[in-house]
All heavy atoms as an XYZ file, in Angstrom:
741
protein
N      -2.377    -21.827     -6.066
C      -1.134    -21.310     -6.571
C      -0.863    -19.820     -6.332
O      -1.843    -19.099     -6.745
C      -1.043    -21.671     -8.084
C       0.273    -21.283     -8.739
S       0.453    -21.925    -10.340
C       0.135    -20.467    -11.295
N       0.161    -19.426     -5.870
C       0.393    -18.067     -5.566
C       1.508    -17.543     -6.378
O       2.250    -18.234     -7.175
N       1.691    -16.295     -6.498
C       2.696    -15.627     -7.279
C       3.283    -14.420     -6.370
O       2.567    -13.880     -5.585
C       2.322    -15.112     -8.582
C       1.182    -14.212     -8.494
C       1.469    -12.781     -8.609
C      -0.103    -14.497     -8.478
C       0.390    -11.887     -8.459
C      -1.123    -13.617     -8.461
C      -0.837    -12.260     -8.564
N       4.511    -13.979     -6.647
C       5.067    -12.966     -5.975
C       5.507    -11.924     -6.818
O       6.049    -12.043     -7.854
C       6.371    -13.508     -5.294
C       7.066    -12.552     -4.350
C       8.208    -13.099     -3.653
N       8.803    -12.223     -2.616
C       9.508    -11.168     -2.771
N       9.871    -10.833     -4.011
N      10.012    -10.481     -1.881
N       5.154    -10.591     -6.473
C       5.524     -9.460     -7.286
C       6.701     -8.824     -6.543
O       6.602     -8.423     -5.498
C       4.292     -8.470     -7.402
C       3.151     -9.038     -8.016
C       4.771     -7.082     -8.099
C       1.898     -8.256     -8.063
N       7.916     -8.742     -7.249
C       8.973     -8.121     -6.621
C       8.844     -6.731     -6.209
O       8.059     -6.003     -6.933
C      10.131     -8.192     -7.779
C       9.617     -9.206     -8.869
C       8.100     -9.091     -8.607
N       9.373     -6.264     -5.166
C       9.243     -4.912     -4.756
C       7.991     -4.624     -3.887
O       7.802     -3.352     -3.522
N       7.003     -5.576     -3.722
C       5.841     -5.295     -2.919
C       5.577     -6.430     -1.962
O       5.809     -7.656     -2.414
C       4.679     -4.978     -3.838
C       3.361     -4.768     -3.026
C       4.301     -6.151     -4.646
C       2.295     -4.249     -3.739
N       5.357     -6.150     -0.773
C       5.158     -7.211      0.244
C       3.595     -7.166      0.573
O       3.219     -6.025      1.047
C       6.043     -6.927      1.395
C       5.669     -8.057      2.417
C       7.460     -6.975      0.923
N       2.807     -8.148      0.475
C       1.551     -8.132      0.987
C       1.350     -8.836      2.255
O       1.892     -9.837      2.517
C       0.483     -8.881     -0.027
C      -0.867     -8.892      0.345
C      -1.618     -9.499     -0.602
N      -2.920     -9.982      0.008
C      -3.444    -11.179     -0.154
N      -2.903    -12.114     -0.969
N      -4.507    -11.499      0.499
N       0.707     -8.114      3.256
C       0.510     -8.589      4.470
C      -0.941     -8.644      4.762
O      -1.787     -8.194      4.032
C       1.228     -7.876      5.546
C       2.754     -7.717      5.384
C       3.498     -6.963      6.455
O       2.868     -6.281      7.208
N       4.800     -7.148      6.338
N      -1.325     -9.435      5.783
C      -2.748     -9.720      6.074
C      -3.479     -8.463      6.482
O      -2.863     -7.272      6.745
N      -4.770     -8.398      6.802
C      -5.368     -7.269      7.092
C      -4.911     -6.698      8.533
O      -4.272     -7.311      9.338
C      -6.935     -7.619      7.537
O      -7.453     -8.087      6.394
N      -4.958     -5.333      8.572
C      -4.363     -4.622      9.782
C      -5.344     -4.773     10.957
O      -6.517     -4.918     10.966
C      -4.344     -3.092      9.411
C      -3.758     -2.327     10.498
C      -2.489     -2.224     10.692
C      -4.676     -1.664     11.415
C      -2.018     -1.485     11.854
C      -4.288     -0.887     12.423
C      -2.904     -0.830     12.607
N      -4.580     -5.011     12.031
C      -5.303     -4.999     13.370
C      -4.363     -4.426     14.444
O      -3.053     -4.374     14.281
C      -5.715     -6.354     13.773
O      -4.557     -7.227     14.191
N      -4.964     -3.851     15.509
C      -4.073     -3.182     16.387
C      -3.199     -4.194     17.155
O      -2.009     -3.837     17.464
C      -4.951     -2.582     17.507
N      -3.558     -5.417     17.229
C      -2.609     -6.462     17.887
C      -1.352     -6.842     17.010
O      -0.362     -6.941     17.551
C      -3.413     -7.746     18.287
O      -3.938     -8.258     16.985
N      -1.701     -6.745     15.672
C      -0.546     -6.943     14.917
C       0.496     -5.785     14.804
O       1.636     -5.944     14.584
C      -1.037     -7.250     13.387
C      -1.709     -8.503     13.134
C      -1.986     -8.647     11.700
C      -2.784     -9.963     11.410
N      -3.057    -10.098     10.056
N      -0.050     -4.581     14.997
C       0.833     -3.352     15.005
C       1.844     -3.430     16.036
O       2.906     -2.876     16.053
C      -0.056     -2.207     15.152
N       1.680     -4.106     17.183
C       2.522     -4.276     18.263
C       3.605     -5.381     18.183
O       4.632     -5.422     18.856
C       1.785     -4.493     19.653
O       1.098     -5.539     19.560
C       0.892     -3.261     19.882
N       3.287     -6.281     17.232
C       4.234     -7.378     16.952
C       5.370     -6.872     16.132
O       5.341     -5.990     15.312
C       3.603     -8.502     16.315
C       2.682     -9.213     17.046
C       2.097    -10.494     16.487
N       2.165    -10.633     15.015
C       1.257    -11.251     14.341
N       0.327    -11.878     14.831
N       1.475    -11.283     13.143
N       6.680     -7.518     16.327
C       7.766     -7.059     15.556
C       7.713     -7.501     14.022
O       8.269     -6.631     13.185
C       9.058     -7.789     16.083
C       9.652     -7.187     17.282
C      10.893     -7.750     17.616
C      11.752     -6.940     18.569
N      12.984     -7.356     18.885
N       6.878     -8.406     13.654
C       6.837     -8.826     12.388
C       6.272     -7.827     11.293
O       6.246     -8.036     10.118
N       5.569     -6.801     11.809
C       5.056     -5.737     10.887
C       5.731     -4.507     10.711
O       5.237     -3.517     10.316
C       3.536     -5.470     11.263
C       2.603     -6.633     10.810
C       3.387     -5.262     12.722
N       6.988     -4.463     11.198
C       7.760     -3.415     11.053
C       8.113     -3.086      9.539
O       8.225     -4.051      8.756
C       9.154     -3.487     11.735
C       8.924     -3.448     13.365
C      10.242     -3.655     13.941
O      11.267     -3.571     13.381
O      10.247     -3.780     15.228
N       8.117     -1.895      9.117
C       8.379     -1.478      7.820
C       9.839     -1.335      7.479
O      10.481     -0.430      8.156
C       7.526     -0.326      7.370
C       7.800      0.239      5.973
C       6.001     -0.391      7.659
N      10.446     -1.958      6.580
C      11.894     -1.805      6.312
C      12.172     -0.425      5.902
O      11.368      0.376      5.279
C      12.210     -2.720      5.237
C      11.008     -3.616      5.015
C       9.822     -2.871      5.665
N      13.319      0.066      6.079
C      13.801      1.446      5.563
C      13.747      1.568      4.205
O      14.006      0.574      3.390
C      15.236      1.627      6.043
C      15.772      3.012      5.808
C      17.156      3.144      6.364
C      17.630      4.680      6.153
N      18.908      4.874      6.849
N      13.069      2.672      3.644
C      12.991      2.746      2.305
C      11.708      2.240      1.696
O      11.374      2.293      0.528
N      10.859      1.844      2.568
C       9.523      1.352      2.194
C       8.418      1.987      3.036
O       8.572      2.813      3.960
C       9.386     -0.226      2.520
C      10.146     -0.988      1.520
C      11.568     -1.134      1.617
C       9.517     -1.659      0.427
C      12.165     -1.862      0.667
C      10.251     -2.290     -0.471
C      11.649     -2.537     -0.317
O      12.302     -3.272     -1.188
N       7.220      1.891      2.493
C       6.055      2.475      3.092
C       4.797      1.570      3.245
O       4.540      0.789      2.233
C       5.680      3.713      2.211
C       4.308      4.448      2.442
C       4.319      5.191      3.715
C       4.023      5.309      1.263
N       4.135      1.531      4.270
C       2.886      0.630      4.529
C       1.746      1.446      4.053
O       1.545      2.545      4.331
C       2.807      0.153      5.855
N       0.815      0.805      3.096
C      -0.344      1.407      2.763
C      -1.523      0.388      2.939
O      -1.281     -0.895      2.929
C      -0.347      1.796      1.242
C       0.581      2.938      1.229
C      -0.156      0.653      0.416
N      -2.707      0.733      3.020
C      -3.911     -0.118      3.217
C      -4.802      0.069      1.965
O      -5.105      1.246      1.616
C      -4.593      0.252      4.524
C      -3.634     -0.014      5.801
C      -2.837      1.103      6.026
C      -3.505     -1.216      6.224
C      -1.894      0.858      7.186
C      -2.589     -1.355      7.430
C      -1.756     -0.292      7.751
O      -0.861     -0.497      8.806
N      -5.203     -1.057      1.431
C      -6.007     -1.066      0.119
C      -7.121     -1.955      0.331
O      -7.148     -3.125      0.903
C      -4.971     -1.581     -0.892
C      -5.691     -1.715     -2.312
C      -3.783     -0.815     -1.045
N      -8.236     -1.487     -0.329
C      -9.342     -2.317     -0.533
C     -10.355     -2.243      0.600
O     -10.050     -1.716      1.595
N     -11.530     -2.891      0.426
C     -12.546     -2.884      1.457
C     -12.081     -3.765      2.708
O     -12.458     -3.457      3.801
C     -13.851     -3.561      0.949
C     -14.516     -2.655      0.158
C     -13.672     -4.859      0.282
N     -11.106     -4.681      2.482
C     -10.569     -5.491      3.664
C      -9.336     -4.759      4.267
O      -8.819     -5.456      5.178
C     -10.171     -6.951      3.139
C     -11.445     -7.652      2.767
O     -12.503     -7.478      3.359
N     -11.359     -8.655      1.777
N      -8.940     -3.683      3.765
C      -7.830     -2.855      4.220
C      -6.535     -3.865      4.356
O      -5.995     -3.844      5.348
C      -8.135     -2.195      5.669
C      -9.294     -1.275      5.653
S      -9.143      0.023      4.519
C      -8.446      1.098      5.653
N      -6.276     -4.413      3.268
C      -5.071     -5.169      3.113
C      -3.874     -4.404      3.308
O      -3.828     -3.367      2.744
C      -4.961     -6.122      1.899
C      -6.037     -7.140      1.735
C      -5.573     -8.326      2.582
N      -6.605     -9.383      2.389
C      -6.317    -10.586      2.581
N      -5.183    -10.998      2.869
N      -7.247    -11.500      2.513
N      -2.879     -4.658      4.033
C      -1.658     -3.996      4.225
C      -0.643     -4.433      3.191
O      -0.201     -5.599      3.060
C      -1.145     -4.201      5.608
C       0.103     -3.362      5.865
C       0.311     -3.527      7.473
N       1.404     -2.637      7.883
C       2.664     -2.939      8.005
N       3.169     -4.150      7.902
N       3.467     -2.015      8.582
N      -0.070     -3.484      2.393
C       0.958     -3.668      1.470
C       2.147     -2.740      1.931
O       2.053     -1.723      2.201
C       0.639     -3.342      0.058
C      -0.491     -4.235     -0.476
C      -1.779     -4.008     -0.381
C      -0.138     -5.259     -1.258
C      -2.789     -4.815     -0.864
C      -1.145     -6.114     -1.768
C      -2.477     -5.851     -1.582
N       3.371     -3.338      1.714
C       4.614     -2.623      2.042
C       5.116     -2.295      0.621
O       5.623     -3.231     -0.066
C       5.497     -3.316      2.955
C       6.763     -2.531      3.209
C       4.854     -3.575      4.207
N       5.329     -1.080      0.295
C       5.773     -0.618     -0.986
C       7.056      0.226     -0.912
O       7.316      0.871      0.046
C       4.643      0.160     -1.880
C       4.338      1.354     -1.072
C       3.460     -0.798     -2.071
C       3.512      2.293     -1.963
N       7.834      0.182     -2.074
C       8.997      1.022     -2.034
C       8.590      2.446     -2.122
O       7.648      2.873     -2.713
C       9.823      0.620     -3.355
C       9.151     -0.653     -3.821
C       7.807     -0.783     -3.198
N       9.334      3.230     -1.380
C       9.167      4.750     -1.409
C       9.291      5.310     -2.888
O       8.704      6.362     -3.149
C      10.211      5.476     -0.521
C      10.074      5.008      1.016
S       8.735      5.911      1.771
C       9.237      7.532      1.975
N      10.073      4.649     -3.787
C      10.227      5.224     -5.122
C       8.754      5.260     -5.820
O       8.886      6.077     -6.841
C      11.346      4.248     -5.893
O      10.768      3.041     -5.847
N       7.855      4.547     -5.444
C       6.621      4.677     -5.970
C       6.011      5.985     -5.940
O       5.252      6.391     -6.725
C       5.519      3.605     -5.465
C       5.791      2.228     -5.825
C       6.879      1.800     -6.635
C       4.877      1.200     -5.234
C       6.919      0.537     -7.038
C       4.964     -0.096     -5.748
C       6.022     -0.510     -6.569
O       6.155     -1.866     -6.855
N       6.287      6.679     -4.873
C       5.838      8.000     -4.609
C       6.138      9.191     -5.722
O       5.510     10.054     -5.841
C       6.361      8.510     -3.217
C       5.766      7.722     -1.987
C       6.458      8.224     -0.702
C       4.316      7.603     -2.000
N       7.242      8.841     -6.438
C       7.647      9.747     -7.457
C       6.962      9.462     -8.816
O       7.049     10.259     -9.704
C       9.042      9.654     -7.702
C       9.928     10.135     -6.530
O       9.492     11.099     -5.869
N      10.976      9.611     -6.335
N       6.263      8.391     -8.853
C       5.578      7.921    -10.131
C       4.200      8.692    -10.354
O       3.395      8.661     -9.449
C       5.377      6.460    -10.219
C       6.711      5.724    -10.126
C       7.564      6.090    -11.298
O       7.132      6.230    -12.438
N       8.864      6.387    -10.983
N       3.919      9.261    -11.466
C       2.715      9.930    -11.721
C       1.380      9.181    -11.396
O       0.521      9.553    -10.789
C       2.736     10.590    -13.102
C       4.126     10.553    -13.464
C       4.814      9.458    -12.707
N       1.436      7.874    -11.850
C       0.296      7.111    -11.649
C      -0.018      6.819    -10.107
O      -1.144      6.717     -9.666
C       0.414      5.698    -12.364
O       1.564      5.074    -11.962
N       1.096      6.704     -9.349
C       0.848      6.464     -7.972
C       0.444      7.781     -7.296
O      -0.389      7.866     -6.492
C       2.170      5.974     -7.260
C       1.834      5.292     -5.891
C       1.346      4.041     -5.785
C       2.019      6.064     -4.760
C       1.074      3.412     -4.631
C       1.584      5.473     -3.449
C       1.207      4.247     -3.454
N       0.948      8.888     -7.836
C       0.566     10.153     -7.296
C      -0.935     10.506     -7.512
O      -1.559     11.058     -6.625
C       1.378     11.324     -7.904
C       2.848     11.321     -7.499
C       3.815     12.275     -8.109
O       3.454     12.975     -9.000
N       4.989     12.349     -7.594
N      -1.424      9.905     -8.637
C      -2.867     10.099     -8.882
C      -3.667      9.377     -7.721
O      -4.689      9.865     -7.255
C      -3.236      9.499    -10.188
C      -4.650      9.528    -10.513
N      -5.333     10.714    -10.813
C      -5.637      8.580    -10.639
C      -6.592     10.402    -11.092
N      -6.761      9.101    -11.007
N      -3.281      8.135     -7.306
C      -3.920      7.462     -6.243
C      -3.737      8.254     -4.850
O      -4.782      8.307     -4.226
C      -3.261      6.031     -5.988
C      -3.722      4.958     -6.916
C      -3.025      3.654     -6.521
C      -5.068      4.796     -7.025
N      -2.746      8.967     -4.741
C      -2.511      9.705     -3.556
C      -3.470     10.870     -3.519
O      -4.067     11.110     -2.405
C      -1.048     10.215     -3.298
C      -0.006      9.143     -3.143
C       1.359      9.785     -3.026
C      -0.343      8.355     -1.786
N      -3.725     11.446     -4.773
C      -4.597     12.525     -4.729
C      -5.990     12.125     -4.413
O      -6.927     12.721     -3.808
C      -4.538     13.256     -6.156
S      -3.188     14.174     -6.419
N      -6.418     10.926     -4.911
C      -7.632     10.246     -4.624
C      -7.789      9.934     -3.191
O      -8.823     10.221     -2.571
C      -7.822      9.039     -5.364
C      -8.162      9.163     -6.849
C      -8.258      7.818     -7.559
O      -7.894      6.777     -7.024
N      -8.825      7.928     -8.792
N      -6.786      9.556     -2.527
C      -6.781      9.118     -1.089
C      -7.035     10.624     -0.320
O      -7.831     10.639      0.697
C      -5.470      8.535     -0.698
N      -6.308     11.700     -0.788
C      -6.507     12.970     -0.167
C      -8.019     13.388     -0.170
O      -8.522     13.893      0.744
C      -5.541     14.030     -0.736
C      -5.715     15.396     -0.101
C      -4.702     16.358     -0.658
O      -4.294     16.076     -1.798
O      -4.645     17.416     -0.111
N      -8.503     13.361     -1.492
C      -9.938     13.729     -1.752
C     -10.923     13.026     -0.833
O     -11.900     13.489     -0.182
C     -10.327     13.685     -3.197
C      -9.691     14.612     -4.071
C      -9.941     14.362     -5.448
O     -10.860     13.540     -5.770
O      -9.145     15.021     -6.362
N     -10.740     11.582     -0.700
C     -11.620     10.787     -0.039
C     -11.504     10.843      1.507
O     -12.468     10.883      2.209
C     -11.495      9.359     -0.520
C     -12.553      8.434      0.109
C     -12.663      7.093     -0.592
O     -12.475      6.982     -1.760
O     -13.045      6.231      0.102
N     -10.338     10.795      1.918
C      -9.885     10.763      3.356
C      -9.383     12.138      4.035
O      -9.389     12.145      5.262
C      -9.055      9.520      3.686
C      -9.580      8.215      3.265
C      -8.977      7.565      2.252
C     -10.671      7.694      3.976
C      -9.445      6.352      1.802
C     -11.133      6.416      3.435
C     -10.518      5.824      2.415
N      -8.923     12.860      3.257
C      -8.166     14.076      3.794
C      -7.003     13.525      4.519
O      -6.249     12.662      3.841
N      -6.598     13.980      5.639
C      -5.464     13.455      6.373
C      -5.935     12.614      7.605
O      -5.073     12.294      8.484
C      -4.636     14.597      6.777
C      -4.051     15.306      5.593
C      -4.454     16.552      5.214
C      -2.946     14.720      4.907
C      -3.815     17.106      4.032
C      -2.359     15.291      3.702
C      -2.842     16.492      3.321
O      -2.258     17.109      2.187
N      -7.235     12.337      7.628
C      -7.733     11.476      8.637
C      -7.969      9.988      8.077
O      -9.153      9.635      7.641
C      -9.004     12.067      9.077
C      -9.570     11.293     10.301
O      -8.889     10.653     11.020
O     -10.819     11.319     10.495
N      -7.023      9.209      8.146
C      -7.142      7.837      7.565
C      -7.598      7.062      8.691
O      -7.131      6.896      9.748
C      -5.830      7.380      7.061
C      -5.481      8.154      5.812
N      -5.751      7.756      4.506
C      -4.692      9.267      5.623
C      -5.346      8.757      3.607
N      -4.568      9.544      4.286
N      -8.630      6.075      8.414
C      -9.235      5.267      9.397
C      -8.344      4.228     10.050
O      -8.611      3.949     11.230
C     -10.383      4.404      8.592
C     -10.185      4.707      7.150
C      -9.303      5.824      7.127
N      -7.272      3.746      9.381
C      -6.385      2.718      9.991
C      -5.264      3.376     10.713
O      -4.370      2.743     11.458
C      -5.821      1.874      9.053
O      -5.091      2.642      8.115
C      -6.769      1.125      8.299
N      -5.098      4.813     10.549
C      -3.926      5.481     11.157
C      -2.764      5.510     10.149
O      -1.873      6.188     10.440
N      -2.920      4.686      9.212
C      -1.921      4.657      8.130
C      -2.388      5.143      6.805
O      -3.688      5.685      6.733
N      -1.663      5.163      5.675
C      -2.204      5.632      4.495
C      -3.093      4.645      3.829
O      -2.681      3.541      3.508
C      -0.916      5.968      3.538
C      -1.296      6.473      2.244
C      -1.999      7.774      2.251
C       0.013      6.653      1.407
N      -4.295      5.174      3.603
C      -5.240      4.223      2.854
C      -5.552      4.588      1.462
O      -5.713      5.901      1.163
C      -6.687      4.507      3.568
O      -6.468      4.165      4.989
C      -7.724      3.580      3.080
N      -5.347      3.715      0.549
C      -5.481      3.898     -0.923
C      -6.878      3.459     -1.280
O      -7.326      2.361     -1.118
C      -4.420      3.178     -1.668
C      -2.966      3.418     -1.312
C      -4.584      3.395     -3.186
C      -2.626      4.876     -1.502
N      -7.699      4.434     -1.998
C      -9.061      4.040     -2.221
C      -9.261      3.332     -3.562
O      -9.668      3.984     -4.522
C      -9.792      5.417     -2.238
C      -8.618      6.381     -2.710
C      -7.427      5.833     -2.052
N      -8.805      2.110     -3.666
C      -9.077      1.354     -4.815
C      -9.106     -0.129     -4.424
O      -8.820     -0.334     -3.330
C      -7.951      1.591     -6.003
S      -6.336      1.003     -5.562
N      -9.500     -0.929     -5.335
C      -9.574     -2.380     -5.027
C      -8.052     -3.028     -5.168
O      -7.261     -2.548     -5.768
C     -10.713     -3.226     -5.710
C     -10.392     -3.313     -7.103
O      -9.333     -3.632     -7.587
N     -11.350     -3.025     -7.959
N      -8.052     -4.110     -4.460
C      -6.697     -4.832     -4.571
C      -6.226     -5.161     -5.905
O      -5.051     -5.010     -6.054
C      -6.781     -6.106     -3.619
C      -6.834     -5.787     -2.251
C      -6.909     -7.021     -1.332
O      -6.026     -7.981     -1.607
O      -7.891     -7.221     -0.498
N      -7.114     -5.603     -6.694
C      -6.736     -5.997     -8.134
C      -6.181     -4.799     -8.830
O      -5.089     -4.848     -9.554
C      -7.826     -6.594     -8.845
C      -8.227     -8.001     -8.388
O      -7.273     -8.653     -7.749
O      -9.379     -8.379     -8.672
N      -6.779     -3.612     -8.798
C      -6.258     -2.415     -9.392
C      -4.895     -2.028     -8.884
O      -4.045     -1.634     -9.619
C      -7.198     -1.233     -9.269
C      -8.489     -1.378     -9.986
C      -9.395     -0.116     -9.473
O      -8.938      0.899     -9.425
O     -10.614     -0.422     -9.331
N      -4.829     -2.078     -7.512
C      -3.482     -1.702     -6.845
C      -2.432     -2.671     -7.359
O      -1.215     -2.279     -7.638
C      -3.725     -1.852     -5.293
C      -2.517     -1.368     -4.654
C      -2.193     -0.008     -4.593
C      -1.521     -2.219     -4.019
C      -0.975      0.515     -3.832
C      -0.428     -1.811     -3.359
C      -0.269     -0.471     -3.236
N      -2.597     -4.050     -7.390
C      -1.623     -4.996     -7.754
C      -1.253     -4.663     -9.316
O       0.006     -4.924     -9.612
C      -2.203     -6.378     -7.479
C      -2.174     -6.776     -6.158
C      -2.938     -8.209     -5.990
C      -0.775     -6.875     -5.507
N      -2.229     -4.359    -10.085
C      -1.987     -4.117    -11.509
C      -0.981     -2.837    -11.571
O      -0.074     -2.899    -12.432
C      -3.306     -3.888    -12.282
C      -3.110     -3.756    -13.679
O      -2.148     -4.042    -14.193
N      -4.165     -3.161    -14.353
N      -1.393     -1.830    -10.813
C      -0.575     -0.658    -10.866
C       0.896     -0.841    -10.448
O       1.864     -0.528    -11.088
C      -1.162      0.421    -10.024
C      -0.244      1.687     -9.860
C      -0.023      2.424    -11.222
C      -0.894      2.654     -8.886
N       1.022     -1.610     -9.250
C       2.370     -1.879     -8.734
C       3.229     -2.780     -9.626
O       4.412     -2.642     -9.778
C       2.196     -2.463     -7.250
O       1.498     -3.579     -7.334
C       1.696     -1.357     -6.389
N       2.549     -3.638    -10.245
C       3.111     -4.647    -11.302
C       3.720     -3.704    -12.385
O       4.905     -4.015    -12.802
C       2.125     -5.530    -11.839
O       2.552     -6.100    -12.957
N       3.041     -2.710    -12.942
C       3.388     -1.944    -13.952
C       4.533     -0.995    -13.449
O       5.634     -0.788    -14.175
C       2.354     -1.050    -14.551
C       1.340     -1.735    -15.295
C       0.444     -0.882    -16.037
N       0.056      0.313    -15.216
C      -1.235      0.478    -14.832
N      -2.130     -0.255    -15.218
N      -1.549      1.554    -14.092
N       4.556     -0.547    -12.246
C       5.607      0.251    -11.635
C       6.844     -0.537    -11.556
O       7.973      0.041    -11.628
C       5.173      0.934    -10.337
C       4.127      1.944    -10.465
C       3.712      2.321     -9.031
C       4.570      3.118    -11.247
N       6.760     -1.865    -11.172
C       7.860     -2.741    -11.040
C       8.629     -2.809    -12.275
O       9.938     -2.926    -12.253
C       7.616     -4.065    -10.455
C       7.329     -4.062     -8.972
O       7.974     -3.198     -8.186
N       6.407     -4.829     -8.451
N       7.938     -2.828    -13.443
C       8.514     -2.910    -14.722
C       9.350     -1.649    -15.087
O      10.391     -1.658    -15.756
C       7.505     -3.227    -15.869
C       6.836     -4.583    -15.642
C       5.675     -4.737    -16.638
O       5.385     -3.814    -17.413
O       5.000     -5.756    -16.507
N       8.859     -0.454    -14.529
C       9.567      0.752    -14.890
C      10.694      0.974    -13.988
O      11.691      1.585    -14.411
C       8.663      1.892    -14.645
C       7.447      1.990    -15.474
C       6.578      3.144    -15.021
C       7.823      2.306    -16.964
N      10.719      0.514    -12.795
C      11.892      0.663    -11.893
C      12.943     -0.227    -11.855
O      13.017     -1.255    -12.035
C      11.344      1.043    -10.422
C      10.248      2.057    -10.322
C       9.664      2.143     -9.008
C      10.796      3.440    -10.670
């Protein structure tokens, strides 16, 4: 049984071949991030960037990776469950 969190789109693990397909384009007003050890791709609203709790994650990403992210995209250094919990709370605020 699955569930859907409004405002966040979860996509499979990132690969170079998927990057060339049309299905992985990021809609206007959204941002793709990579989360967890499996580097799951999530497409999140840009409005999350203004939230202090998400900014904290961005600071952690900067400390861990600097500006050299292994996937070429923004990598968030937390596990998927923590990320989904945070985005769930952010959806309630926005």
